[in-house]
Residue, then its C-alpha position, 0 to 999 in steps of 0.5 A: x499500499x502506498x502511503x502519502x508520506x512516500x512522496x516526501x522520502x529521500x529528498x536531499x537535505x542540501x535542498x532544504x533544512x528541517x524547517x523548510x522541509x516541514x514548510x514544503x510538506x505542509x504546503x504541498x500535501x496539507x495546503x497550509x502555508x506556514x513559515x518558520x522564523x529563519x535567521x542568518x545567525x548560527x544554527x543555535x540562534x535559528x533553533x532558539x527562534x523556532x522554540x521561542x515562536x512555537x506558541x505563535x503557530x502551534x499548541x501542544x497536543x496529546x491527540x496526534x494527527x497526520x501533519x502535526x509538528x513534532x519538536x525534537x531536541x538533538x545535541x546541545x538541545x538544538x531544535x529539530x522539527x518534523x511532521x507526525x505520520x500515523x501508519x497502522x497505529x504506529x507513530x512516525x516522524x517525517x523529517x529531513x536531517x543533515x547527518x542522514x543527508x536526506x528526508x526519512x520516516x522514523x518510528x518514534x520509538x527509534x528516534x533516539x538512535x538518530x540522536x534526537x529526543x521528542x519533546x512534544x507534538x503540536x497541532x497547528x493553529x488555524 
């Protein structure tokens, strides 16, 4: 069975970082137009901007649905984002990551193998 998320797998990271990837999937599949704050500063500054601005466009949820934002932390508490995907009762995150050099779909229970901790799932404000 072909899932909608398959269309967004194996997109090279050099084409878009994690937040640009989320914006692309939101626009293309979910018809939502959101832009993450992007600074010209360091990755730490960009990460902090996403964290600081999160309440402006999302609210935390316990009832996940496809397309919800998944906020993760990596090394040095750097922010990383992806989108929630539910497949046959299993929670996945669709994300684009620099060390993998591509977009991928990973189960929540496996995300720590890639150096991330899921901090929460957030639904988009309308």
